[in-house]
N, CA, C and O atoms as CSV, one atom per row, in Angstrom:
chain,resi,resn,atom,element,x,y,z
A,1,UNK,N,N,-4.882,-3.091,26.735
A,1,UNK,CA,C,-3.965,-1.931,26.315
A,1,UNK,C,C,-3.170,-2.426,25.222
A,1,UNK,O,O,-2.888,-1.485,24.479
A,2,UNK,N,N,-2.666,-3.582,24.798
A,2,UNK,CA,C,-1.909,-3.763,23.453
A,2,UNK,C,C,-2.952,-3.456,22.148
A,2,UNK,O,O,-2.648,-2.965,21.061
A,3,UNK,N,N,-4.246,-3.897,22.605
A,3,UNK,CA,C,-5.176,-3.596,21.095
A,3,UNK,C,C,-5.229,-2.322,20.762
A,3,UNK,O,O,-5.229,-2.006,19.572
A,4,UNK,N,N,-5.289,-1.269,21.889
A,4,UNK,CA,C,-5.367,-0.023,21.941
A,4,UNK,C,C,-3.882,0.557,21.087
A,4,UNK,O,O,-3.902,1.306,20.111
A,5,UNK,N,N,-2.841,0.081,21.638
A,5,UNK,CA,C,-1.527,0.606,20.985
A,5,UNK,C,C,-1.461,0.194,19.425
A,5,UNK,O,O,-1.002,1.015,18.631
A,6,UNK,N,N,-1.901,-1.040,18.983
A,6,UNK,CA,C,-2.108,-1.772,17.722
A,6,UNK,C,C,-2.911,-0.884,16.701
A,6,UNK,O,O,-2.617,-0.614,15.536
A,7,UNK,N,N,-4.138,-0.453,17.534
A,7,UNK,CA,C,-5.113,0.132,16.708
A,7,UNK,C,C,-4.634,1.722,16.621
A,7,UNK,O,O,-5.062,2.348,15.652
A,8,UNK,N,N,-3.841,2.365,17.494
A,8,UNK,CA,C,-3.259,3.790,17.287
A,8,UNK,C,C,-2.371,3.705,16.176
A,8,UNK,O,O,-2.483,4.505,15.246
A,9,UNK,N,N,-1.411,2.724,16.180
A,9,UNK,CA,C,-0.562,2.448,15.067
A,9,UNK,C,C,-1.116,2.243,13.720
A,9,UNK,O,O,-0.613,2.720,12.702
A,10,UNK,N,N,-2.091,1.568,13.754
A,10,UNK,CA,C,-2.915,1.161,12.425
A,10,UNK,C,C,-3.094,2.703,11.867
A,10,UNK,O,O,-2.565,3.135,10.843
A,11,UNK,N,N,-4.022,3.500,12.830
A,11,UNK,CA,C,-4.766,4.875,12.551
A,11,UNK,C,C,-3.644,5.752,12.247
A,11,UNK,O,O,-3.873,6.686,11.478
A,12,UNK,N,N,-2.161,5.575,12.843
A,12,UNK,CA,C,-1.417,6.765,12.348
A,12,UNK,C,C,-0.405,6.201,11.243
A,12,UNK,O,O,0.725,6.611,10.977
A,13,UNK,N,N,-0.921,5.447,10.836
A,13,UNK,CA,C,-0.018,4.698,9.673
A,13,UNK,C,C,1.190,4.444,9.709
A,13,UNK,O,O,1.949,4.788,8.803
A,14,UNK,N,N,1.536,3.859,10.667
A,14,UNK,CA,C,2.818,3.270,11.318
A,14,UNK,C,C,3.161,2.295,10.600
A,14,UNK,O,O,2.261,1.539,10.237
A,15,UNK,N,N,4.699,1.985,10.133
A,15,UNK,CA,C,4.907,0.932,9.195
A,15,UNK,C,C,5.286,-0.422,10.336
A,15,UNK,O,O,4.908,-1.499,9.875
A,16,UNK,N,N,5.786,-0.499,11.363
A,16,UNK,CA,C,6.174,-1.198,12.159
A,16,UNK,C,C,5.568,-1.053,13.722
A,16,UNK,O,O,5.612,0.063,14.238
A,17,UNK,N,N,5.088,-2.012,14.360
A,17,UNK,CA,C,4.674,-1.997,15.694
A,17,UNK,C,C,5.789,-2.977,16.362
A,17,UNK,O,O,5.604,-4.193,16.402
A,18,UNK,N,N,6.845,-2.421,16.831
A,18,UNK,CA,C,7.956,-3.071,17.646
A,18,UNK,C,C,7.891,-3.732,19.302
A,18,UNK,O,O,8.124,-3.069,20.313
A,19,UNK,N,N,7.657,-4.643,19.284
A,19,UNK,CA,C,7.277,-5.415,20.681
A,19,UNK,C,C,8.446,-6.439,21.170
A,19,UNK,O,O,9.166,-6.991,20.338
A,20,UNK,N,N,8.583,-6.645,22.469
A,20,UNK,CA,C,9.226,-7.802,23.066
A,20,UNK,C,C,8.206,-8.828,23.499
A,20,UNK,O,O,8.558,-9.938,23.900
A,21,UNK,N,N,7.031,-8.483,23.424
A,21,UNK,CA,C,6.034,-9.700,23.833
A,21,UNK,C,C,5.546,-10.561,22.383
A,21,UNK,O,O,4.737,-10.272,21.501
A,22,UNK,N,N,6.439,-11.737,22.597
A,22,UNK,CA,C,6.106,-12.733,21.798
A,22,UNK,C,C,4.839,-13.201,21.341
A,22,UNK,O,O,4.610,-13.502,20.170
A,23,UNK,N,N,3.820,-13.275,22.500
A,23,UNK,CA,C,2.742,-13.617,22.245
A,23,UNK,C,C,1.689,-12.715,21.423
A,23,UNK,O,O,0.669,-13.158,20.896
A,24,UNK,N,N,2.110,-11.380,21.405
A,24,UNK,CA,C,1.510,-10.313,20.557
A,24,UNK,C,C,1.892,-10.866,18.826
A,24,UNK,O,O,1.129,-11.028,17.873
A,25,UNK,N,N,3.105,-11.017,18.919
A,25,UNK,CA,C,3.676,-11.233,17.387
A,25,UNK,C,C,3.026,-12.830,17.103
A,25,UNK,O,O,2.609,-13.027,15.962
A,26,UNK,N,N,2.945,-13.762,17.921
A,26,UNK,CA,C,2.225,-14.927,17.455
A,26,UNK,C,C,0.944,-14.686,16.877
A,26,UNK,O,O,0.647,-15.085,15.752
A,27,UNK,N,N,0.028,-13.916,17.766
A,27,UNK,CA,C,-1.387,-13.596,17.302
A,27,UNK,C,C,-1.347,-13.102,15.964
A,27,UNK,O,O,-1.965,-13.642,15.046
A,28,UNK,N,N,-0.602,-12.043,15.826
A,28,UNK,CA,C,-0.114,-11.010,14.527
A,28,UNK,C,C,-0.203,-12.249,13.390
A,28,UNK,O,O,-1.119,-12.416,12.585
A,29,UNK,N,N,1.030,-13.085,13.555
A,29,UNK,CA,C,1.179,-14.028,12.465
A,29,UNK,C,C,0.055,-15.102,12.153
A,29,UNK,O,O,0.018,-15.840,11.169
A,30,UNK,N,N,-0.878,-15.032,13.226
A,30,UNK,CA,C,-2.049,-16.154,12.972
A,30,UNK,C,C,-3.102,-15.187,12.254
A,30,UNK,O,O,-3.924,-15.826,11.597
A,31,UNK,N,N,-3.269,-13.851,12.223
A,31,UNK,CA,C,-4.300,-13.016,11.782
A,31,UNK,C,C,-3.760,-11.971,10.843
A,31,UNK,O,O,-4.363,-10.924,10.606
A,32,UNK,N,N,-2.735,-12.259,10.380
A,32,UNK,CA,C,-1.983,-11.242,9.507
A,32,UNK,C,C,-2.486,-10.389,8.516
A,32,UNK,O,O,-1.896,-9.375,8.141
A,33,UNK,N,N,-3.982,-10.930,7.919
A,33,UNK,CA,C,-4.721,-10.277,6.904
A,33,UNK,C,C,-5.729,-9.123,7.691
A,33,UNK,O,O,-6.173,-8.173,7.047
A,34,UNK,N,N,-5.978,-9.268,8.851
A,34,UNK,CA,C,-6.720,-8.638,9.671
A,34,UNK,C,C,-6.197,-7.235,10.097
A,34,UNK,O,O,-6.894,-6.224,10.193
A,35,UNK,N,N,-4.761,-7.337,10.355
A,35,UNK,CA,C,-4.058,-6.200,11.006
A,35,UNK,C,C,-3.162,-5.479,9.876
A,35,UNK,O,O,-2.387,-6.016,9.085
A,36,UNK,N,N,-3.471,-4.167,10.013
A,36,UNK,CA,C,-2.807,-3.378,8.658
A,36,UNK,C,C,-1.125,-2.820,9.085
A,36,UNK,O,O,-0.340,-2.320,8.280
A,37,UNK,N,N,-0.926,-3.002,10.178
A,37,UNK,CA,C,0.424,-2.671,10.637
A,37,UNK,C,C,1.140,-3.918,11.011
A,37,UNK,O,O,0.569,-4.847,11.582
A,38,UNK,N,N,2.675,-3.932,10.611
A,38,UNK,CA,C,3.639,-4.999,10.807
A,38,UNK,C,C,3.904,-5.264,12.170
A,38,UNK,O,O,4.466,-4.332,12.744
A,39,UNK,N,N,3.686,-6.168,12.788
A,39,UNK,CA,C,4.116,-6.556,14.249
A,39,UNK,C,C,5.147,-7.185,14.348
A,39,UNK,O,O,4.945,-8.378,14.122
A,40,UNK,N,N,6.302,-6.922,14.611
A,40,UNK,CA,C,7.598,-7.463,14.829
A,40,UNK,C,C,8.254,-7.388,15.994
A,40,UNK,O,O,8.010,-6.456,16.760
A,41,UNK,N,N,9.186,-8.358,16.307
A,41,UNK,CA,C,10.003,-8.269,17.668
A,41,UNK,C,C,11.404,-7.460,17.526
A,41,UNK,O,O,11.964,-7.453,16.429
A,42,UNK,N,N,11.857,-6.913,18.415
A,42,UNK,CA,C,13.049,-5.983,18.202
A,42,UNK,C,C,14.246,-6.717,17.311
A,42,UNK,O,O,14.949,-6.109,16.504
A,43,UNK,N,N,14.330,-7.872,17.552
A,43,UNK,CA,C,15.364,-8.405,16.874
A,43,UNK,C,C,15.272,-8.691,15.320
A,43,UNK,O,O,16.334,-8.665,14.697
A,44,UNK,N,N,13.990,-8.987,14.573
A,44,UNK,CA,C,13.562,-8.846,13.435
A,44,UNK,C,C,13.586,-7.613,12.919
A,44,UNK,O,O,13.884,-7.498,11.730
A,45,UNK,N,N,13.313,-6.589,13.611
A,45,UNK,CA,C,13.155,-5.129,13.291
A,45,UNK,C,C,14.548,-4.653,13.071
A,45,UNK,O,O,14.760,-3.855,12.159
A,46,UNK,N,N,15.664,-5.141,13.946
A,46,UNK,CA,C,16.949,-4.641,13.743
A,46,UNK,C,C,17.427,-5.428,12.399
A,46,UNK,O,O,17.851,-4.868,11.388
A,47,UNK,N,N,17.318,-6.462,12.532
A,47,UNK,CA,C,17.862,-7.432,11.154
A,47,UNK,C,C,17.170,-6.779,9.772
A,47,UNK,O,O,17.688,-6.961,8.670
A,48,UNK,N,N,16.165,-6.139,9.920
A,48,UNK,CA,C,15.331,-5.755,8.717
A,48,UNK,C,C,15.939,-4.408,8.416
A,48,UNK,O,O,16.340,-4.259,7.262
A,49,UNK,N,N,16.073,-3.412,9.248
A,49,UNK,CA,C,16.461,-2.151,9.167
A,49,UNK,C,C,17.700,-1.621,9.245
A,49,UNK,O,O,17.972,-0.629,8.568
A,50,UNK,N,N,18.557,-2.157,10.016
A,50,UNK,CA,C,19.788,-1.917,10.068
A,50,UNK,C,C,20.705,-2.670,9.385
A,50,UNK,O,O,20.919,-3.876,9.515
A,51,UNK,N,N,21.278,-1.821,8.587
A,51,UNK,CA,C,22.236,-2.819,7.548
A,51,UNK,C,C,23.592,-2.098,7.512
A,51,UNK,O,O,24.519,-2.558,6.847
């Protein structure tokens, strides 16, 4: 199901895929060139976007 959500985020042109699943974030960081959407955890998102 995670792969489907990530694929839909890519298809929809979403900037960030925010997740609390550290396993997904870890896999993303290992395969960053293959995935078109940025996958980050909630804390990273808040620190990046809320100023």
